[in-house]
C-alpha positions as CSV (number, residue, x, y, z in Angstrom):
1,X,0.9,12.5,7.4
2,X,-0.8,9.9,5.2
3,X,-1.5,6.3,6.3
4,X,-2.6,3.7,3.9
5,X,-4.1,0.4,4.8
6,X,-4.2,-1.9,1.7
7,X,-6.4,-4.9,2.4
8,X,-4.5,-7.9,0.9
9,X,-6.2,-11.0,1.9
10,X,-10.0,-11.6,2.6
11,X,-10.6,-14.7,4.5
12,X,-13.9,-16.1,6.0
13,X,-13.1,-14.6,9.5
14,X,-10.3,-12.1,9.0
15,X,-8.9,-9.5,6.7
16,X,-5.3,-9.1,6.5
17,X,-3.5,-6.0,5.1
18,X,-0.4,-3.8,5.0
19,X,0.1,-0.4,6.6
20,X,2.3,2.4,5.1
21,X,3.1,5.7,6.5
22,X,3.8,8.5,3.8
23,X,4.7,5.6,1.5
24,X,7.0,3.5,3.6
25,X,5.9,0.1,5.0
26,X,5.1,0.2,8.6
27,X,3.4,-3.1,9.5
28,X,0.8,-5.6,8.9
29,X,-2.8,-5.1,9.8
30,X,-5.7,-7.4,10.8
31,X,-9.4,-6.6,10.6
32,X,-12.8,-8.3,10.8
33,X,-14.5,-9.4,7.7
34,X,-15.1,-7.1,4.9
35,X,-18.8,-7.3,4.1
36,X,-21.0,-5.7,1.3
37,X,-22.0,-2.1,1.7
38,X,-24.7,-1.6,4.2
39,X,-24.0,-5.0,5.9
40,X,-22.8,-5.1,9.4
41,X,-22.6,-7.8,12.0
42,X,-21.9,-6.1,15.2
43,X,-18.2,-6.7,16.3
44,X,-17.6,-8.9,13.3
45,X,-17.3,-6.3,10.4
46,X,-14.4,-4.4,9.0
47,X,-15.0,-0.8,8.6
48,X,-15.9,0.6,5.0
49,X,-13.1,1.5,2.7
50,X,-12.4,5.4,2.7
51,X,-10.2,8.1,3.9
52,X,-10.6,9.1,7.7
53,X,-8.8,11.5,10.0
54,X,-6.9,9.9,13.0
55,X,-6.5,11.6,16.3
56,X,-4.9,10.3,19.4
57,X,-7.4,10.5,22.3
58,X,-7.9,8.9,25.7
59,X,-9.6,5.6,25.2
60,X,-12.3,4.8,28.0
61,X,-12.0,1.3,27.2
62,X,-8.2,0.8,27.4
63,X,-7.5,3.8,29.8
64,X,-4.7,5.3,27.6
65,X,-4.2,7.5,24.6
66,X,-4.7,5.5,21.3
67,X,-5.4,6.4,17.7
68,X,-9.0,7.0,17.0
69,X,-10.4,7.1,13.4
70,X,-13.0,9.9,13.2
71,X,-16.4,9.9,11.2
72,X,-16.4,6.1,10.1
73,X,-19.9,5.7,8.6
74,X,-22.0,3.2,10.7
75,X,-19.1,2.8,13.4
76,X,-17.9,4.5,16.5
77,X,-15.0,4.1,18.7
78,X,-12.7,2.7,15.8
79,X,-9.1,2.5,17.1
80,X,-5.8,1.2,16.1
81,X,-4.4,-1.2,18.6
82,X,-2.4,-4.3,19.4
83,X,-4.0,-7.6,19.0
84,X,-3.3,-11.0,17.2
85,X,-6.5,-12.5,15.8
86,X,-10.1,-11.3,14.7
87,X,-11.2,-12.3,18.3
88,X,-9.2,-9.2,19.6
89,X,-11.1,-6.7,17.4
90,X,-14.6,-5.4,17.4
91,X,-14.0,-3.4,14.1
92,X,-11.0,-1.9,15.0
93,X,-7.5,-2.1,13.1
94,X,-4.9,-4.4,14.8
95,X,-1.1,-4.1,13.9
96,X,1.7,-6.5,14.1
97,X,5.3,-6.9,12.7
98,X,4.9,-10.5,11.5
99,X,1.9,-12.1,9.9
100,X,0.6,-15.7,9.8
101,X,-2.2,-16.8,7.6
102,X,-4.9,-15.7,10.1
103,X,-3.1,-13.8,12.8
104,X,-0.4,-11.2,13.6
105,X,2.6,-11.5,15.7
106,X,4.6,-8.9,17.6
107,X,1.7,-6.8,17.9
108,X,2.8,-4.7,20.9
109,X,6.0,-3.7,19.1
110,X,4.4,-2.9,15.9
111,X,1.9,-0.6,17.8
112,X,4.5,1.1,19.9
113,X,6.5,1.9,16.7
114,X,3.4,3.3,15.1
115,X,2.6,5.5,18.2
116,X,6.0,6.9,18.0
117,X,5.3,8.1,14.5
118,X,1.7,9.3,15.2
119,X,2.8,11.2,18.4
120,X,5.6,12.8,16.3
121,X,3.2,14.1,13.9
122,X,0.9,15.2,16.8
123,X,3.7,17.3,18.2
124,X,4.4,18.7,14.8
125,X,0.8,19.6,14.6
126,X,0.4,17.5,11.4
127,X,-3.0,16.2,10.2
128,X,-3.1,12.5,10.2
129,X,-5.2,10.6,7.8
130,X,-5.7,6.8,6.9
131,X,-7.0,5.7,3.6
132,X,-8.4,2.2,3.8
133,X,-8.3,0.5,0.4
134,X,-10.2,-2.6,-0.5
135,X,-8.7,-5.6,-2.0
136,X,-8.2,-5.3,-5.7
137,X,-7.1,-8.6,-7.4
138,X,-6.2,-7.0,-10.7
């Protein structure tokens, strides 16, 4: 299974994107600020663009099974989870069914829908990957 996060809007404190699953639109995303390679402000920096394996594992922080991105350079514990603004993330990817300029709405519903898809892939023993693509204005 292939997820693609396309970063669409880079704001001073927030990055808004779109998530597709196997080419079909799934939901909106919200991340922290995209910074220059090698620059990281703890809990305020989006992960680097790239392709990462995704596994559903138990989150010690959230006390439930959640998607975890593996082998993200310079980051650990990067999850996909519900949330509405950049204040709800420390580098993780938030999801929502609706977007405003700097926030997401219906985050819990978007997360639950995504989990249904990911858990189906897990049951089918499909590998899951996410490709994070930086904004390309062209």
